[in-house]
C-alpha positions as CSV (number, residue, x, y, z in Angstrom):
1,M,21.2,293.2,123.4
2,A,23.2,295.2,125.8
3,T,26.9,293.9,126.0
4,Y,28.6,294.3,129.4
5,T,30.8,297.4,129.7
6,S,33.4,297.5,132.7
7,R,33.3,300.5,134.8
8,F,35.8,299.6,137.4
9,P,39.7,300.7,137.1
10,G,40.5,297.0,136.5
11,S,39.4,297.0,132.8
12,G,41.0,295.1,130.6
13,T,42.8,293.1,133.2
14,I,42.8,289.6,134.1
15,I,40.2,290.4,137.0
16,E,37.8,291.7,134.1
17,E,38.6,288.4,131.9
18,S,37.9,286.3,134.9
19,I,34.6,287.9,135.6
20,N,33.9,287.9,132.0
21,R,34.4,284.0,132.0
22,G,32.5,283.5,134.9
23,L,29.4,285.4,133.1
24,A,29.6,283.5,130.3
25,Q,29.8,280.1,132.2
26,S,26.5,280.9,134.2
27,R,25.2,282.3,130.7
28,A,25.8,278.7,129.0
29,E,24.6,276.8,131.7
30,D,21.1,278.6,131.8
31,I,21.1,277.9,128.0
32,V,21.5,274.3,128.9
33,R,19.0,274.3,131.7
34,L,16.7,276.1,129.6
35,L,16.7,273.5,126.8
36,T,16.6,270.5,129.0
37,L,13.5,272.1,131.0
38,R,11.6,272.8,127.6
39,G,12.8,268.9,126.5
40,I,14.5,269.6,123.7
41,D,17.0,267.1,123.1
42,T,20.5,268.6,123.1
43,P,23.2,266.8,121.9
44,E,26.9,266.3,123.7
45,A,28.1,268.2,120.8
46,A,25.7,271.0,121.3
47,R,26.4,271.0,125.0
48,E,29.8,271.4,124.4
49,R,29.7,274.1,121.7
50,I,27.4,276.1,124.5
51,T,29.5,275.7,127.4
52,G,32.6,276.3,125.3
53,C,31.6,279.4,124.0
54,A,32.9,282.3,125.6
55,D,31.3,285.5,123.7
56,L,28.6,287.2,125.9
57,E,27.2,288.6,122.8
58,T,26.7,285.2,121.0
59,L,25.4,283.4,124.6
60,G,22.7,286.1,125.0
61,T,21.6,285.3,121.3
62,W,21.6,282.1,121.7
63,F,19.8,282.3,125.3
64,D,16.8,284.5,123.7
65,R,16.6,281.6,120.7
66,A,16.3,279.2,123.3
67,V,13.3,280.5,124.5
68,T,11.4,279.7,121.8
69,A,13.4,277.0,119.6
70,T,11.5,273.8,118.6
71,D,15.1,272.2,118.5
72,V,18.8,272.8,119.1
73,E,19.8,273.6,115.7
74,E,17.6,276.7,116.0
75,L,20.0,278.0,118.5
76,F,22.8,277.9,115.7
77,A,21.0,278.9,112.7
78,D,23.1,281.9,110.6
79,M,26.1,281.6,113.4
């Protein structure tokens, strides 16, 4: 999976950190929504783990797994 690479002069600044936080929050919300729409039970501890994650690569992996997972434990397998 491709990672976000900044190309603007503010690279490494608080502006970039804010953008990345927003991207991570959005991705986490997408994962929880996808699991909910698929009817997969998502306990509060799992929701907190997902929404508390700020690593875009990890969130990307979890999103990909959420598409086919049969339960929430499959998201976190080997991580």
